[in-house]
N, C-alpha and C positions, 0 to 999 in steps of 0.2 A: 590501839596498836594491833598489828597483825602478827607480831612476834612475841615469843615468851622467853627472850634472853638468848644467850649463846649456847649452842649445842656442843661444840668442841673447838679446841685449838690444837693444831698440829705442831709438835715440837720435835726438833732433831736433837739427838744425844749420842754420845759415844759410850754411855754406861747406863743402860735402862734400869738395872736393879738399884744402883746407887740413887738415881733420880726418883724412882718410885718409893724407895725406902724413905728418902728425905721428905717428900711431899706427904707421905703417910705419917711420919713422925711429927711434922710441924702442923699440918692441916687436917690430919685424919683421913686423907685421901685413900681410896681403896682400888686395887687392881681388879678389874672386872673381866678381863680376858686378854688373850694374846693370840696372835696369828703370824704365820710366816707369809709375808706378801709375795715372796719370790726368793730366788737365790741371793743370799746376803742381805736380806731385808727382814727385820723383825718389827712388828707393830704391837704395841701394848695399849690397852684401853684403861685409863686411870680416872676414876670418878672423883671429881673435886667439888661437886655440888649436886643438888637435886636434879638439875637439868643440864649439867655441864661436865664434860670430861676433857682430859688431855689425850690426844692420840699421839703417843710417843713412838717415834721412828728411830731405830738404830740401823744404820746402813753401812755395811762394810766398805771401808775406804773413803767415806764421806767425812770431811773434817769441818764442816760448817759450824758445828756446836762449839768448836774451839775458837772461832773467830769472834773477837770482842770489839765493839765500836761504841763510841759515846752516845748518850741520849740524843735523839733527833738526827742521828747519822746512821740509823739502822735500817732505813728503807721504809716501806709503806706502813708496816706494823712495827711500832717501836718497843712496846712493852705490854705485859698483861696486867690487868687490874682485876683483882678478886674481891668479892663482897663478903665480909664477915656476917654471920647470921645474927649477931648481937654485939653489944658493947663488951660484954663479959668475954665472948669468944675472941673479939678483936684483941683484948688485953692478954688473953692466954696465948694467942698466936704471936703477939708482940714479944712476950716473955720468951717464948721458944725461939723466935728468930734472933733475938739478942743473945740468948744463951749459946747458940751455935755459931755466932759471929756473922750471921747473914744480914743483920740490920743493926743500926745504932738506935739510940733512944729517942730520936727526933720524930715527932708526930706533927704533921702539917694540919692546920685548921684552914680548910678551904671555904668555910662558912657552913654550907649544908652538910658537908662530909668531913670526917677525919681520915687521914691518909698516912700510911707507913710504907716506905720503899724497902725492898730487900733484893738480894741476889741469890739465886738458887745455886746448887753445886756446879752447874755448867756455866754460870755467869749470866744467865738470863735475868734481866731486871724485871721485877714484879712489884705490884703495889697492892696493899690490902686496904680496903675502904669500909667505912661503916657510917651510917647516919650520925650526925653530930648532935648529941643531946643538949649541947650548949648553944646551938645555932640561934641566931637572931634573924627573923624574917627579912628577906631582901638583902642581907649582908653576904658578900662573898669576899674572900681574901686571896691575895696573890700567893704563888709558891714561895716557900720560905717563911711563912707565918707560923710560928710555933703555937701549938695548941696549949692553952693555959692549964688545962687539967693535967698535962704531962710536962710541966716546967720543972 
């Protein structure tokens, strides 16, 4: 492959501090810098992984962050998928997401990966994935398949 993953994802918000604090508390994300792009535009760089950051834009008068639509009705990019660095970290993130009401207890077993969906404070849907230690070679499961280890 010629790529080494995702460099950044641009996200619109109406409250940069709240969003950065939340991703910091849940995922250990770190603000690496801020800049004023222009009149009424703030850009914050939030590191969410070794090679990945969120470029968080807060734009005066822009209300796109408040617009909510159902899955697969959101346009070309529907949701973000994050990769936990280990099963233990996946479980820690799961506990944190459930504690703040951003996720329920359901973990999907897709076969090769385990998946947990969440909503951030702006309503953006996200997914945390981790390789499934219980995976059986060649087996994949449809959405809605509960992971046995989290039953």
